[in-house]
C-alpha positions, 0 to 999 in steps of 0.5 A: 138487129141493124144496130151493129151495122150503125156501130160499125159505121161509127167506128169506121168513120172514126178510124178514117177521120170522116164525119160519116160512113155508110156500110155496104156489101162491096166497094164496087157497089159503094162506087155505083151508089155514089155515081148514081147519087152524084149523077155526073154529066161530064166525062169521067176518067179512071186509071188504066190500072185498077180493078176490073169492076170499076170500068164495068160499073161505068159501062153499066151506068152508060157514063161517058168515060175514058182510061188515063195513064196515072200512077196511084198509091192507096187510092185514086179519084174517079176523074170528074167526080168527088168519088175516091176509089179507096178500096185498098186504102187502110190508113188511120185519119186518111179521109179526104175532106168533102169527098165520097171515099169508097172502101173495100173489106173483101177477103184480100184487104187489110180489114178482111171480112170476106165481103163488104165496103163503105162510103166515107161521106162529109154530111148527114144528108149524104149519109142519109141518102146513100144509106137509104139507097143502099138499103132498098130505099128504106130507113131502118127505123120501122118495118119497110111495109110501114114506110112510104118509100120515096127513092129507088134502092139497090139492096147493097147493104152490109149485113149485121153479121159482117158488121159484127166481124168488122167490129171485132177485126177493127180492134187489131187490123193493121196495114201490112201492104201499101197497094199501088197501081202496079198491083193491077193489070193494064186494062185497055188491052183487054178485048172487052175495052177495045 
């Protein structure tokens, strides 16, 4: 049943020019998994103009972070990490080597699947660990009740139905908009961040 998800991961990795891709249920959860995986101890930074779930995720994880004034086009780095928020990036061969690049396939994005995301990653080890984290700590090679789960998982996996839709839409999807920081509100003035 999850062979469709594996096929979607291979095709997304190929499209972006990445060695591996882990399909997830959203970009926000992809970023959360990467933050949990890399466990950054230094102060992080994010642009003042981004999607609101990003600072909420940093708050939820109790990380030390701040806003920075930074313009961006297509993607941005979460400062102090190797994590890229590429939620609005849909460009062939745009993977940045060695990084964890998180994508969104939400209904407003170029590859509109209603919901979904992915993590482009550089190594098989990154893939295996992030895949298990997204999939309740388990592997997909046998029923979970027969596995000795070693690490906590987060139930952030992509469903086979979403992956199938992604495979179909990937054949004809085009980048019809170049997203920038100007597409987002200035977050520091919101009461929740004061």
